[in-house]
C-alpha positions in Angstrom: 87.7 206.3 214.6 89.6 205.3 211.2 92.3 204.1 213.2 90.5 201.5 214.9 88.6 200.1 212.3 92.0 200.0 210.3 93.3 198.4 213.5 90.5 195.4 213.3 90.7 194.7 209.8 93.8 194.1 210.2 94.6 192.1 212.8 91.5 189.7 211.4 93.1 189.8 208.1 96.1 187.8 210.0 93.8 185.9 211.7 92.4 184.5 208.6 95.7 184.2 206.7 96.9 182.3 209.7 93.9 180.2 209.7 94.3 179.3 206.3 98.2 178.1 206.5 97.6 176.0 209.6 94.4 174.7 207.8 96.9 173.6 204.6 99.9 172.5 206.7 97.6 170.6 208.8 96.8 168.5 206.0 100.2 168.7 204.1 101.4 167.3 207.2 98.9 164.9 208.5 99.7 161.4 210.0 97.4 159.1 208.3 96.1 156.7 211.5 96.8 152.9 211.1 94.1 151.3 211.0 95.0 148.0 212.7 96.8 149.8 215.3 93.5 151.4 216.2 91.8 147.4 215.9 94.8 146.0 218.3 94.7 149.2 220.7 90.7 148.5 221.5 91.1 144.9 222.4 93.4 145.7 225.1 92.7 145.1 228.7 94.4 148.7 229.4 95.6 147.5 232.8 99.6 148.7 231.7 100.6 146.1 233.9 103.4 145.5 231.5 103.9 142.0 232.3 104.2 141.4 227.9 107.7 143.1 227.9 106.7 146.7 226.7 105.6 149.8 228.7 101.7 149.7 228.7 99.4 148.3 226.6 99.3 150.5 223.8 103.1 150.0 223.2 102.2 146.2 223.0 99.8 147.0 220.4 102.5 149.3 218.5 105.0 146.4 218.7 101.9 143.6 217.3 100.9 145.9 214.5 104.5 146.4 213.3 105.3 142.4 213.3 107.5 142.6 216.9 105.4 141.0 219.1 103.3 137.5 219.6 99.7 137.8 220.4 100.0 135.8 223.4 102.1 138.3 225.7 99.5 139.1 227.4 98.4 137.7 230.7 96.0 139.7 232.4 94.2 139.4 228.6 94.6 135.1 228.6 93.9 132.9 225.5 90.8 135.1 224.5 92.4 138.6 223.6 95.3 136.3 222.4 92.9 135.1 219.8 91.3 138.0 219.2 94.7 139.6 218.3 95.1 136.6 216.1 92.5 137.2 214.0 92.8 140.5 213.4 96.7 140.2 212.7 95.0 136.9 210.3 97.5 134.7 212.3 96.4 131.4 213.3 95.2 130.5 216.9 97.7 130.6 219.5 98.4 127.6 221.7 97.9 129.2 225.1 98.4 127.7 228.5 94.7 128.9 229.7 94.4 131.1 232.6 96.9 131.8 235.0 96.5 132.8 238.9 99.6 134.0 241.5 99.2 131.4 244.3 101.4 132.8 247.9 102.8 129.2 249.0 102.8 130.2 252.5 100.2 130.2 254.8 102.3 131.3 257.9 100.6 134.6 259.7 101.2 136.2 263.3 99.4 133.5 264.6 100.7 130.7 263.2 104.5 131.3 263.2 107.3 131.7 265.5 108.8 135.0 265.8 113.0 134.9 266.5 113.5 138.9 266.4 112.0 141.9 266.7 112.6 143.6 262.8 113.0 147.5 263.4 114.5 148.2 259.8 113.0 149.3 256.3 109.6 148.1 256.3 110.2 146.1 253.0 110.6 142.8 252.2 113.8 143.2 249.9 115.2 144.9 252.7 114.3 142.5 255.2 115.2 139.4 253.6 119.3 140.0 253.3 118.6 140.1 257.4 117.7 136.8 258.6 114.6 136.6 256.5 112.9 139.5 258.8 111.9 138.6 262.0 109.7 135.3 261.6 111.9 132.2 262.4 111.0 130.7 259.7 113.4 131.7 256.7 111.0 130.2 254.2 108.0 132.2 254.7 106.0 135.3 253.6 107.8 138.3 255.1 104.8 140.3 255.1 105.8 143.7 254.1 104.1 144.1 251.0 106.2 144.2 248.4 104.3 142.1 246.3 101.3 144.0 247.1 102.8 147.7 245.5 103.6 145.4 242.4 100.0 144.3 241.5 98.4 146.7 239.4 94.9 145.3 239.9 94.0 145.4 243.4 94.5 141.7 244.2 96.8 141.7 246.9 97.0 142.3 250.7 98.3 142.0 253.8 97.0 140.0 257.0 98.4 139.6 259.9 101.9 139.9 258.3 100.8 137.9 255.6 100.0 138.3 251.9 96.9 136.9 250.6 95.3 137.3 247.3 92.0 137.2 245.7 91.9 135.2 242.8 88.8 137.0 241.6 90.5 140.4 240.9 94.0 138.7 239.8 94.8 139.1 236.0 98.1 136.8 236.0 100.5 139.6 234.9 103.2 137.9 237.7 104.3 141.3 238.5 104.0 140.1 242.1 106.2 136.8 241.5 108.8 138.9 239.9 108.5 141.5 243.2 108.7 138.5 246.0 112.3 138.5 247.0 111.4 134.9 249.0 110.6 133.6 245.5 107.1 131.8 247.2 104.6 133.7 245.1 103.9 131.2 241.6 102.0 131.6 238.5 99.4 128.3 238.5 96.7 127.4 235.4 93.2 127.9 236.4 91.3 125.8 237.7 93.4 125.0 240.2 92.6 122.4 242.1 94.8 122.4 245.0 97.8 123.8 246.3 100.8 123.2 248.7 100.7 126.7 250.9 104.3 126.4 251.8 107.8 126.2 250.6 110.0 125.3 253.5 112.7 122.6 253.4 113.2 122.4 257.0 113.1 119.0 258.3 109.6 117.9 260.2 111.1 118.7 263.6 112.4 121.9 263.4 109.3 122.8 261.0 106.8 121.9 264.1 109.0 125.0 266.3 108.5 127.3 263.5 105.7 127.1 262.1 101.8 125.1 262.9 100.8 125.3 259.3 104.0 124.3 257.4 104.8 121.1 255.6 106.9 118.3 257.2 107.0 116.2 254.7 105.4 113.2 256.7 104.3 111.6 253.0 100.3 111.3 254.4 99.7 113.1 250.7 101.8 111.0 248.8 100.3 107.9 250.1 96.2 109.6 249.8 96.4 110.5 246.2 95.0 108.2 243.9 96.5 109.4 240.8 100.1 109.4 242.2 100.2 113.1 241.6 102.4 114.1 244.8 105.6 113.8 246.0 107.9 115.0 248.9 111.3 116.6 248.3 113.3 117.8 251.1 110.7 117.7 253.5 108.5 119.6 251.1 105.5 118.2 248.9 104.8 119.3 245.5 101.8 118.6 243.2 102.4 117.8 239.2 99.6 119.1 237.7 99.4 117.0 234.8 98.6 114.2 236.9 96.4 115.9 239.6 92.5 115.8 238.4 91.7 117.4 242.1 89.9 114.0 242.9 87.7 114.5 239.9 87.1 118.2 241.1 84.9 116.5 244.0 84.8 118.4 247.1 86.3 115.8 249.0 90.2 116.1 248.2 92.3 113.2 249.8 95.6 114.9 249.8 93.5 118.2 251.6 92.1 115.6 253.9 95.2 113.2 254.7 97.6 116.6 255.4 98.4 117.0 259.5 99.6 120.2 258.7 96.2 121.9 256.8 99.0 123.2 254.7 97.2 121.7 251.4 94.5 124.0 250.3 92.0 123.5 248.2 90.6 126.0 245.4 87.3 124.3 243.9 
């Protein structure tokens, strides 16, 4: 009985000594929390998309706290977050370009474009791009295997009938889809976006008509219809100068949209 009691007392004593030592060591070696870092981290959107150039929101917050990054590097947070971070850091409000949204400049799906072959290779856009841009006859449009979908951290992209579609309500403007697309047909545009040319083809009109029913043919009708001279056609492809375009004063009736015979100019507002 005495042996058992001695053993219990010994183990208890050792436990108390170890606990005391751990408590003392933890206080001596404790790393003080950085209140600035905590404030910055709490502001982050938590998307961890990497669009800021860092591995995630915590890494970006740490870079901000150390003065190694600007407050305007987070596309999902936009100008509101940039202003909040600048206020915490004691900086002046940054001049932002406004919120961004991704746009796929293509409308060619399985119903509107002609196929030139049956593609049986690896089902990724990057793999199909060198092989004549996949099975579609148009070599400028969306390949449709969803590399952008896999890159999107917010679930804003879906593939419908072989065409990538972006839900602007879910898009955070991180720009990762732009980097993932090997065809360079996705761009980041400032909101509110009045209209956009949903085509990237620079082929002659006659050739495009044979390959896709909704491709731009460079007919110039949108150029003539635009009251702000905001549209130009280069290499049979229309483009919009958003410094001039006012969306026909953001009315429901957009002259360029109504004038396009191929319906490849789309209104967003």
